[in-house]
N, C-alpha and C positions, 0 to 999 in steps of 0.2 A: 503493499500499499502505500509506503515512504516513496517508493520508486514512481506514484502516479501522479507527475507534475500538474503544476496549475494548465500547461500548455496541453497536455492529455485529457485535464478534466474539458476547457472551454471544447477540444474536440469531440469529447462526445456529448456533452450539453447539447451542439447545434446538431449533432446525428439527431439525438432524440426528439429534439425539436424538428426536426424537419420531416422526420419521420410522422410525429405527431398529423402538424399541418396537412400532411397530404393523405394522411389515412382520415382523417375529419373529412377531407375535401372528395375522398373517394365515395365515405358513407355518407355525405349529404345530398352526393350526387346520385348515387343506388336509390336512396331514399327518394329522392325529387323523381327518379325513371320508377320507381315502384308507384307512386302516388300516381302518378300518370298514366301508366298501364291499370289500375283499380276505380280510374275518374274521379281519384280525390285534389280535384282543382284547385284554384284560388278564392273559391264562393265556397267550399266546404265545408267553411268555418272552421278549420282547423290550422292553427297558427306554425309559423314558423319557426323550429327550434334551433336555437345557434349556440355553436359551443364554446363562446368567448362571449358572454353578455353577461357575465358578474362581476361589473364594476371597477373595482381595483386587481384585479388579475388580468382581466381586457388588455389595460394599459400597460400594467406592466408587460403582458407579452408583446405587446406593440414595441416597448422600449427596447426589448432583450432581442428582438429582430431587429430593429433598425442597428442597434448597438453590435450586433455579435453575427448576423447575417450577412454571407457575398453575394447569395443567391435572390434577387430581386423577385423571382416565381415564386418564394417561399411568402413574401410580403403581397404579396398580389393574393395567392394563395387566403391570406390571411382577409386582406379586404373583401375577397369575393364572399365572407362568411358574415359579411355585416350589413345591417341597410344603413340607408342614408342617416336616418335619424342618428343611428351609434358611431356614425364616425363623426357627428356635428354633436355630440356629447363631450361633457368637460368632466374631468378623472383628475382626480387630487395629484399633485404633483408639485413637491416642494412646498413653496410658500403660497402657492394661488391652483388653478385646477388649469388645464390644458387639454385642447383636442390631440389630436393623432396629428393633424397639419402645423401646430406650435411646434412639436416637441420636434416634429422633420426639420423645419425651418431652423431651430436652434440649435440641432444637431449639423447642419448641413448636409442632409441630404436629398440633394436638387432632383433624384430620381424619383423617390417617395414624394417629393413637393408637386411635380410636378404630378403625378400619379394619382394624390389627392386632389388635386384642382382642377387638371385637364377631364380625365375622366373620370371622378367622382362628386364630381361638383360642389367641393366645398367651399362656401364662401372664402373668397383671398381674404376680408377682411373680418372674419369672425373672429370674437375675442373671447381672453378668457375670463375662468366665471365669478374672479376676486376684483382682481388688478385692473381690465378691459382691457387688456394687450392685445396685439393683430401679431402675427406672424413673422409679417415685417418688421417691426419693431423688434424683435426678439434676433433676426437675423443680423441687423441694422447692428446691436449692441455686442453681437458676435462676432463681427465683420467679414462675414458672409456674403461675399460683393456678389456672387453669381445667382443665390436666392434672393436675394434684395432685388436685384435686374429683374428680374422671373418674376417674381410678386407685380412691380412695379407694371412690367409690359403686361400682366393679368389683369391689372386696373385698381391696384392696391391705392389708398386714399395715403398720398404722401405728407400729408397734414394731420395725418388721425390724432388726438389725441387718447391716454388711459385716464380711467380716474382719480388720480393725480395730478392730471391736466398735463402731462408729460408727454409732448410732440415727439412723432419720428426722430427730429434732427435732436432731441437731448438724447434719445437712444441711438444713435449714429457718430454722435459725439464724444459721448462717454467710452461706447466702443472704440475711437481713437483714430478710427480708419480714413482719413482726410478725404481719400479718393470718392467715397460714399457718402460724405458729405456733402461734396462738388456736385455728384450727381444727383442725389434729391433735389438739390436746391437749383440745378439744372431744369430738374422736373418737375418745379413747380413748389416745394414745398415750402410752406410759410417760414419767414427768418425772424419776422418780428414777434415772436412770441416769448411766452413767460409758460414757467409750472409754477407748481400750487406756492413753492419756495420763492417764486419772484425770479428766477434762475435765467439767466437768457442762453443761449449756448456757449459765449465765449464767456460766463460763468462757467461752464461744466468745464470746458479747457481748459482754464486756469486753475480746477480747483485740480486736477487730473495731470495737469504739469504737460500736456500736448502742446508742444512750442509749435511746432509744424503746422496745425490744426488754428495756434494761438494767432500765428500768421498770416495764415489765409484770412481768417475772419476780419484783423486788422488792415490789413495793404490790400488783398483786390477786393474786399465787400464793403470797403470803406463808405458805399453810398448808406449802407445800412446802420453800422455797428455803430454804437455809443458808446465809448472805451467807460464812461462815467457811470452808465447807467447804475441802478441801485435794485437791488433784491426786496423783500417784503420786510426785512431787518436790515435794510438799508447797508447791505455790504453791495460792492464793487466787488470786479474782476479782482482787480488788485487786493483786495481786503482776502479774498479765497488763496488767491497766488500766495499772498504773505504768511495765513496761517494753514497752509497745506505744504510749505516749506517749495513752493516752485518760484526757483529763482532764473530760469530763463523765461519764463514765461513773464514775471514781474519785470524785465529787463524791457521786454519788448512794449510792454504795458505801458511802462514808463516814457520811452520814446514817443510812443504814441499821444501822449500828451495826459496821463492817467495821472490822477490829481490824488494826495491823499487827507483824504476827506473823512469825519469820523461818520460811523453807524450809529444805529439807534439808541445803540450802549454806551456811544458816547468813545468806540474807540475808533485811532487812526489806525491804517493799515500797518503803517509802523509799529505801531505799539500792540498789535498780533503778535507780526513778526520778532519785536523781541522776547514777547511774551513765552512764545515757543522756542525761543534762541535760535532763533534763524539769525546770526546777527549778522550775516553778510547784505540780506534781504534789506534790513533796516537800516544798515546804513547807505544801500540803492538809495532806498524811498527818502529818506531824509539831505540826502545828498554828500555824507563824511566822505562815499567814494561815489568816483566816476565809471567805474568799469571793473 
């Protein structure tokens, strides 16, 4: 048993899963044929029985298939055993409830995403049950550009908000891929937007020290970027850069004209940097050092 390593166990589990799925499909097919022979059509009052219709197990099986199988036919067999209602249903997953499409988009399984949207007619903007997130938002925050582009091409709303007023661009900015941000803006994503905290996407770039994205927002989108715009608590992007230790972003903000103003708690950005012991950032803001 000690020689039965993880790779062997993974292979055995995959084989068992494939056998189970194919057996289930064949049984379902044989039952359908027998019912037809006996005259038991859809109007007979006998409901179709699904092998994977018991909630959590249902979604866990799908997750295992997406993560482990290399044979797309196995996933297609699994989906064939589900109704449209079941594929649009949300299942508990981490801190939210996902549909199959949400998980496939988050995991960058473009083949499954295409199957669900094109052939299974799952709504492209279907939302998670608790946080109201779309597949596009999940793909954007993970940096899956191929899934993002496919979903947008299929009509996904590039300015959709979640239940916390987070827009697609907030997700893309959190993910850090400047090319996805550029693509979404080119496709019409709203840029004059704030989330529930009053954060713009420049706030988000500052918080996560994304220098390339911050420079793009400042230099190439200067027609709408307001350097000193404040959140609900009065924080500017410079406040967030100072608080999170984003030295490079703080530098470009200062070069673009960011001011050291007080937030609602009467803290300057330089004071936040000092409190967090980011001495160099504090010195940059106050002018004690120039570079």
